[in-house]
VEXRO-320135 format. One record per residue: residue number from 1; x, y, z of N, C-alpha, C in turn. Coordinates in nm, 3 decimals, padded with zeros to 5 digits. Layout:
<recs>
(NUM; (X; Y; Z); (X; Y; Z); (X; Y; Z))
...
</recs>
This chain:
<recs>
(1; (16.982; 08.544; 09.223); (16.904; 08.437; 09.284); (16.757; 08.478; 09.284))
(2; (16.672; 08.392; 09.235); (16.529; 08.422; 09.232); (16.466; 08.392; 09.368))
(3; (16.380; 08.483; 09.413); (16.307; 08.465; 09.537); (16.167; 08.418; 09.503))
(4; (16.124; 08.313; 09.564); (15.989; 08.261; 09.546); (15.912; 08.291; 09.674))
(5; (15.803; 08.363; 09.662); (15.724; 08.398; 09.780); (15.661; 08.273; 09.840))
(6; (15.667; 08.263; 09.971); (15.600; 08.154; 10.042); (15.451; 08.184; 10.045))
(7; (15.370; 08.083; 10.057); (15.226; 08.103; 10.057); (15.172; 08.109; 10.200))
(8; (15.057; 08.174; 10.217); (14.993; 08.175; 10.350); (14.969; 08.032; 10.396))
(9; (14.990; 08.009; 10.524); (14.978; 07.876; 10.581); (15.111; 07.804; 10.592))
(10; (15.214; 07.855; 10.523); (15.347; 07.793; 10.530); (15.406; 07.814; 10.669))
(11; (15.482; 07.716; 10.713); (15.551; 07.724; 10.841); (15.691; 07.780; 10.817))
(12; (15.731; 07.878; 10.898); (15.861; 07.942; 10.883); (15.932; 07.954; 11.017))
(13; (16.064; 07.976; 11.009); (16.147; 08.003; 11.126); (16.209; 08.141; 11.107))
(14; (16.209; 08.222; 11.213); (16.269; 08.354; 11.206); (16.420; 08.339; 11.212))
(15; (16.491; 08.399; 11.116); (16.636; 08.388; 11.110); (16.706; 08.520; 11.139))
(16; (16.630; 08.629; 11.148); (16.692; 08.759; 11.174); (16.741; 08.765; 11.317))
(17; (16.842; 08.850; 11.340); (16.890; 08.871; 11.476); (16.792; 08.960; 11.548))
(18; (16.754; 08.920; 11.667); (16.658; 08.998; 11.744); (16.586; 08.908; 11.842))
(19; (16.486; 08.960; 11.910); (16.418; 08.883; 12.014); (16.337; 08.765; 11.962))
(20; (16.309; 08.760; 11.833); (16.226; 08.653; 11.778); (16.307; 08.546; 11.705))
(21; (16.440; 08.558; 11.707); (16.528; 08.465; 11.636); (16.499; 08.321; 11.680))
(22; (16.492; 08.232; 11.582); (16.471; 08.088; 11.599); (16.328; 08.050; 11.638))
(23; (16.238; 08.147; 11.652); (16.098; 08.111; 11.678); (16.033; 08.066; 11.548))
(24; (15.939; 07.976; 11.560); (15.864; 07.928; 11.443); (15.726; 07.988; 11.445))
(25; (15.667; 07.993; 11.326); (15.533; 08.047; 11.315); (15.470; 08.012; 11.182))
(26; (15.350; 08.066; 11.161); (15.273; 08.039; 11.041); (15.245; 08.170; 10.968))
(27; (15.269; 08.170; 10.837); (15.243; 08.288; 10.757); (15.092; 08.306; 10.742))
(28; (15.044; 08.426; 10.775); (14.902; 08.458; 10.763); (14.873; 08.538; 10.637))
(29; (14.968; 08.624; 10.597); (14.946; 08.710; 10.481); (15.080; 08.741; 10.415))
(30; (15.077; 08.760; 10.284); (15.196; 08.793; 10.208); (15.171; 08.923; 10.132))
(31; (15.259; 09.021; 10.149); (15.254; 09.145; 10.072); (15.380; 09.150; 09.987))
(32; (15.362; 09.168; 09.857); (15.474; 09.167; 09.763); (15.486; 09.302; 09.695))
(33; (15.610; 09.350; 09.685); (15.640; 09.469; 09.607); (15.703; 09.419; 09.479))
(34; (15.638; 09.445; 09.368); (15.680; 09.386; 09.240); (15.758; 09.486; 09.155))
(35; (15.862; 09.545; 09.210); (15.949; 09.632; 09.130); (16.015; 09.552; 09.018))
(36; (16.064; 09.437; 09.055); (16.132; 09.348; 08.960); (16.058; 09.214; 08.963))
(37; (15.987; 09.177; 08.855); (15.909; 09.053; 08.857); (15.994; 08.928; 08.875))
(38; (16.123; 08.935; 08.842); (16.210; 08.819; 08.861); (16.252; 08.801; 09.006))
(39; (16.255; 08.910; 09.082); (16.294; 08.903; 09.222); (16.200; 08.987; 09.306))
(40; (16.082; 08.931; 09.340); (15.987; 09.008; 09.419); (16.039; 09.030; 09.561))
(41; (16.001; 09.142; 09.619); (16.036; 09.175; 09.757); (15.911; 09.152; 09.839))
(42; (15.917; 09.062; 09.937); (15.798; 09.021; 10.012); (15.809; 09.056; 10.160))
(43; (15.693; 09.081; 10.217); (15.677; 09.091; 10.362); (15.578; 08.984; 10.403))
(44; (15.606; 08.918; 10.514); (15.519; 08.812; 10.564); (15.462; 08.850; 10.699))
(45; (15.331; 08.836; 10.713); (15.265; 08.854; 10.842); (15.262; 08.717; 10.907))
(46; (15.335; 08.703; 11.018); (15.357; 08.571; 11.079); (15.302; 08.568; 11.220))
(47; (15.224; 08.464; 11.249); (15.180; 08.437; 11.386); (15.285; 08.345; 11.448))
(48; (15.351; 08.393; 11.554); (15.459; 08.316; 11.616); (15.404; 08.219; 11.719))
(49; (15.467; 08.101; 11.725); (15.431; 07.999; 11.824); (15.505; 08.026; 11.955))
(50; (15.442; 07.993; 12.066); (15.509; 07.996; 12.195); (15.541; 08.135; 12.248))
(51; (15.466; 08.235; 12.207); (15.485; 08.369; 12.261); (15.355; 08.418; 12.321))
(52; (15.366; 08.516; 12.408); (15.247; 08.574; 12.470); (15.179; 08.674; 12.376))
(53; (15.247; 08.705; 12.264); (15.192; 08.802; 12.169); (15.076; 08.739; 12.090))
(54; (14.964; 08.804; 12.091); (14.848; 08.753; 12.018); (14.842; 08.805; 11.875))
(55; (14.905; 08.919; 11.850); (14.904; 08.979; 11.716); (15.019; 08.925; 11.632))
(56; (14.994; 08.895; 11.504); (15.103; 08.854; 11.416); (15.199; 08.970; 11.390))
(57; (15.321; 08.937; 11.350); (15.424; 09.038; 11.323); (15.468; 09.031; 11.178))
(58; (15.514; 09.145; 11.124); (15.564; 09.151; 10.987); (15.713; 09.123; 10.985))
(59; (15.757; 09.041; 10.888); (15.898; 09.013; 10.866); (15.927; 09.027; 10.717))
(60; (16.049; 09.075; 10.685); (16.092; 09.080; 10.546); (16.127; 08.938; 10.500))
(61; (16.127; 08.918; 10.368); (16.149; 08.784; 10.313); (16.282; 08.723; 10.357))
(62; (16.388; 08.803; 10.377); (16.516; 08.747; 10.414); (16.526; 08.718; 10.564))
(63; (16.422; 08.752; 10.641); (16.424; 08.730; 10.786); (16.359; 08.598; 10.827))
(64; (16.304; 08.524; 10.731); (16.241; 08.395; 10.763); (16.287; 08.289; 10.664))
(65; (16.281; 08.163; 10.710); (16.310; 08.051; 10.620); (16.198; 07.949; 10.632))
(66; (16.173; 07.881; 10.523); (16.065; 07.783; 10.517); (16.102; 07.658; 10.597))
(67; (16.012; 07.612; 10.682); (16.032; 07.487; 10.755); (15.920; 07.387; 10.729))
(68; (15.811; 07.431; 10.665); (15.701; 07.340; 10.635); (15.601; 07.405; 10.543))
(69; (15.539; 07.324; 10.462); (15.439; 07.372; 10.366); (15.302; 07.372; 10.430))
(70; (15.208; 07.447; 10.372); (15.070; 07.444; 10.424); (15.014; 07.303; 10.410))
(71; (14.929; 07.263; 10.502); (14.871; 07.128; 10.492); (14.786; 07.115; 10.366))
(72; (14.797; 07.000; 10.303); (14.715; 06.971; 10.185); (14.579; 06.920; 10.230))
(73; (14.479; 06.945; 10.150); (14.347; 06.892; 10.180); (14.351; 06.741; 10.161))
(74; (14.310; 06.668; 10.262); (14.310; 06.522; 10.252); (14.170; 06.475; 10.217))
(75; (14.160; 06.372; 10.136); (14.027; 06.322; 10.101); (13.959; 06.263; 10.224))
(76; (13.828; 06.278; 10.227); (13.750; 06.224; 10.338); (13.744; 06.074; 10.327))
(77; (13.800; 06.005; 10.425); (13.796; 05.859; 10.425); (13.667; 05.812; 10.489))
(78; (13.611; 05.703; 10.439); (13.486; 05.655; 10.498); (13.510; 05.605; 10.640))
(79; (13.415; 05.634; 10.728); (13.421; 05.584; 10.865); (13.337; 05.458; 10.874))
(80; (13.341; 05.394; 10.987); (13.264; 05.270; 11.006); (13.115; 05.294; 10.985))
(81; (13.064; 05.408; 11.033); (12.920; 05.435; 11.019); (12.882; 05.463; 10.875))
(82; (12.967; 05.535; 10.799); (12.934; 05.561; 10.659); (12.950; 05.436; 10.574))
(83; (13.046; 05.351; 10.608); (13.065; 05.226; 10.535); (12.945; 05.134; 10.554))
(84; (12.896; 05.129; 10.678); (12.781; 05.046; 10.709); (12.658; 05.095; 10.634))
(85; (12.642; 05.228; 10.626); (12.527; 05.286; 10.554); (12.535; 05.254; 10.406))
(86; (12.654; 05.253; 10.348); (12.670; 05.220; 10.207); (12.636; 05.075; 10.180))
(87; (12.674; 04.986; 10.271); (12.647; 04.844; 10.253); (12.498; 04.815; 10.264))
(88; (12.429; 04.886; 10.354); (12.286; 04.862; 10.377); (12.200; 04.912; 10.261))
(89; (12.251; 05.004; 10.180); (12.168; 05.058; 10.072); (12.175; 04.977; 09.946))
</recs>
């Protein structure tokens, strides 16, 4: 089975057994060990939601699952003030 590394900003859920099981968080950094290019071994630095811990924690790739992708950049929509300025020019 090929492992695809998640990207920073992705939302994940901790699946490993331990005190952080079922908590969600955001990946801040990805470290990959490329022994086998077909199956990279990754560590994720994750900031957990709803905890008193301010520092992110490291998890192995099999200890987290993807629950959401990083937000895409949305185009800037014109506001009423910018639309009015365009009409006046």
